[in-house]
KETI-332335 format. One record per residue (C-alpha): residue number from 0; x, y, z. Coordinates in nm, 4 decimals. Example, Ala and Ser with C-alpha at 12.3 -4.5 7.8 and 13.67 -1.06 7.14 Angstrom:
2
+-----+----------+----------+----------+
| seq |       c1 |       c2 |       c3 |
+-----+----------+----------+----------+
|   0 |   1.2300 |  -0.4500 |   0.7800 |
|   1 |   1.3670 |  -0.1060 |   0.7140 |
+-----+----------+----------+----------+
This chain:
97
+-----+----------+----------+----------+
| seq |       c1 |       c2 |       c3 |
+-----+----------+----------+----------+
|   0 |   8.1677 |   8.1104 |  13.7163 |
|   1 |   8.4488 |   8.3578 |  13.7706 |
|   2 |   8.6734 |   8.1797 |  13.5199 |
|   3 |   8.3965 |   8.1743 |  13.2586 |
|   4 |   8.3273 |   8.5472 |  13.2910 |
|   5 |   8.7012 |   8.6238 |  13.2858 |
|   6 |   8.7462 |   8.4209 |  12.9657 |
|   7 |   8.4457 |   8.5925 |  12.8084 |
|   8 |   8.5826 |   8.9367 |  12.8961 |
|   9 |   8.9255 |   8.8406 |  12.7644 |
|  10 |   8.7762 |   8.7110 |  12.4360 |
|  11 |   8.5798 |   9.0352 |  12.3904 |
|  12 |   8.8907 |   9.2395 |  12.4612 |
|  13 |   9.0965 |   9.0435 |  12.2054 |
|  14 |   8.8186 |   9.0678 |  11.9444 |
|  15 |   8.7860 |   9.4444 |  11.9805 |
|  16 |   9.1634 |   9.4872 |  11.9810 |
|  17 |   9.1947 |   9.3236 |  11.6378 |
|  18 |   8.8960 |   9.4958 |  11.4812 |
|  19 |   9.0619 |   9.8361 |  11.4519 |
|  20 |   9.3316 |   9.6998 |  11.2177 |
|  21 |   9.1171 |   9.5674 |  10.9302 |
|  22 |   8.9571 |   9.8970 |  10.8201 |
|  23 |   9.3047 |  10.0267 |  10.7407 |
|  24 |   9.3763 |   9.7203 |  10.5272 |
|  25 |   9.0290 |   9.7133 |  10.3714 |
|  26 |   9.0584 |  10.0729 |  10.2552 |
|  27 |   9.3709 |   9.9892 |  10.0490 |
|  28 |   9.2701 |   9.6362 |   9.9427 |
|  29 |   9.3634 |   9.5782 |   9.5776 |
|  30 |   9.5766 |   9.8903 |   9.5388 |
|  31 |   9.8865 |   9.6886 |   9.4491 |
|  32 |   9.7065 |   9.5020 |   9.1706 |
|  33 |   9.5489 |   9.8172 |   9.0285 |
|  34 |   9.8849 |   9.9959 |   9.0419 |
|  35 |  10.0587 |   9.7076 |   8.8617 |
|  36 |   9.7899 |   9.7061 |   8.5908 |
|  37 |   9.8311 |  10.0806 |   8.5407 |
|  38 |  10.2077 |  10.0429 |   8.5079 |
|  39 |  10.1707 |   9.7633 |   8.2490 |
|  40 |   9.9359 |   9.9643 |   8.0272 |
|  41 |  10.1349 |  10.1590 |   7.7708 |
|  42 |   9.8513 |  10.3739 |   7.6404 |
|  43 |   9.5344 |  10.3708 |   7.8510 |
|  44 |   9.3502 |  10.5882 |   7.5939 |
|  45 |   9.4228 |  10.3571 |   7.2976 |
|  46 |   9.0584 |  10.2587 |   7.2598 |
|  47 |   8.9580 |  10.6182 |   7.1988 |
|  48 |   9.1791 |  10.6426 |   6.8886 |
|  49 |   8.9708 |  10.5892 |   6.5737 |
|  50 |   9.2629 |  10.5514 |   6.3324 |
|  51 |   9.3153 |  10.1940 |   6.2070 |
|  52 |   9.6459 |  10.0241 |   6.2673 |
|  53 |   9.8658 |  10.0233 |   5.9575 |
|  54 |  10.0276 |   9.6989 |   5.8533 |
|  55 |   9.7773 |   9.4255 |   5.7598 |
|  56 |   9.4772 |   9.4486 |   5.5353 |
|  57 |   9.1686 |   9.2385 |   5.5943 |
|  58 |   9.2575 |   8.9625 |   5.3469 |
|  59 |   9.6074 |   8.9087 |   5.4889 |
|  60 |   9.4751 |   8.9071 |   5.8452 |
|  61 |   9.2028 |   8.6547 |   5.7515 |
|  62 |   9.4534 |   8.4223 |   5.5821 |
|  63 |   9.6956 |   8.4366 |   5.8729 |
|  64 |   9.4170 |   8.3537 |   6.1180 |
|  65 |   9.3058 |   8.0598 |   5.9019 |
|  66 |   9.6616 |   7.9260 |   5.8901 |
|  67 |   9.6858 |   7.9724 |   6.2658 |
|  68 |   9.3677 |   7.7698 |   6.3236 |
|  69 |   9.4755 |   7.5021 |   6.0749 |
|  70 |   9.8051 |   7.4577 |   6.2586 |
|  71 |   9.6126 |   7.3182 |   6.5548 |
|  72 |   9.4235 |   7.0664 |   6.3395 |
|  73 |   9.7410 |   6.9208 |   6.1902 |
|  74 |  10.0337 |   7.0211 |   6.4113 |
|  75 |  10.3861 |   6.9850 |   6.2750 |
|  76 |  10.5760 |   6.6699 |   6.3771 |
|  77 |  10.7714 |   6.6824 |   6.7005 |
|  78 |  11.1459 |   6.7319 |   6.6691 |
|  79 |  11.3938 |   6.5791 |   6.9131 |
|  80 |  11.5921 |   6.8780 |   7.0328 |
|  81 |  11.8090 |   6.7034 |   7.2927 |
|  82 |  12.0647 |   6.4907 |   7.1095 |
|  83 |  12.3274 |   6.3394 |   7.3332 |
|  84 |  12.5899 |   6.1320 |   7.1549 |
|  85 |  12.3764 |   6.0475 |   6.8521 |
|  86 |  12.3452 |   6.1421 |   6.4914 |
|  87 |  12.0979 |   6.4021 |   6.3794 |
|  88 |  11.8303 |   6.2481 |   6.1562 |
|  89 |  12.0384 |   5.9451 |   6.0553 |
|  90 |  12.0335 |   5.5703 |   6.1155 |
|  91 |  12.2491 |   5.4109 |   6.3824 |
|  92 |  12.2375 |   5.6852 |   6.6411 |
|  93 |  12.5023 |   5.6307 |   6.9004 |
|  94 |  12.7052 |   5.3761 |   6.7060 |
|  95 |  13.0710 |   5.4450 |   6.6397 |
|  96 |  13.2481 |   5.3706 |   6.3107 |
+-----+----------+----------+----------+
């Protein structure tokens, strides 16, 4: 009985000893992520600017988006970039003359 009550008192003491640490961490939880997001944002008030961006008109933007979507339907053929000891695009790769 003495051992059981001693273990219970020890468990309560350990539990209360650790509980004072988490409020300090909980108060600052997520600060690093929010700070990194703030540092990555160039202009946080960009959405409040009503001026349109100069550069592309609607027709050019629509065409470029259509070409972008079409490129996924029929992707270009794969090209072998690593060429060790062979000919580029010819027959008989690796043969010596």
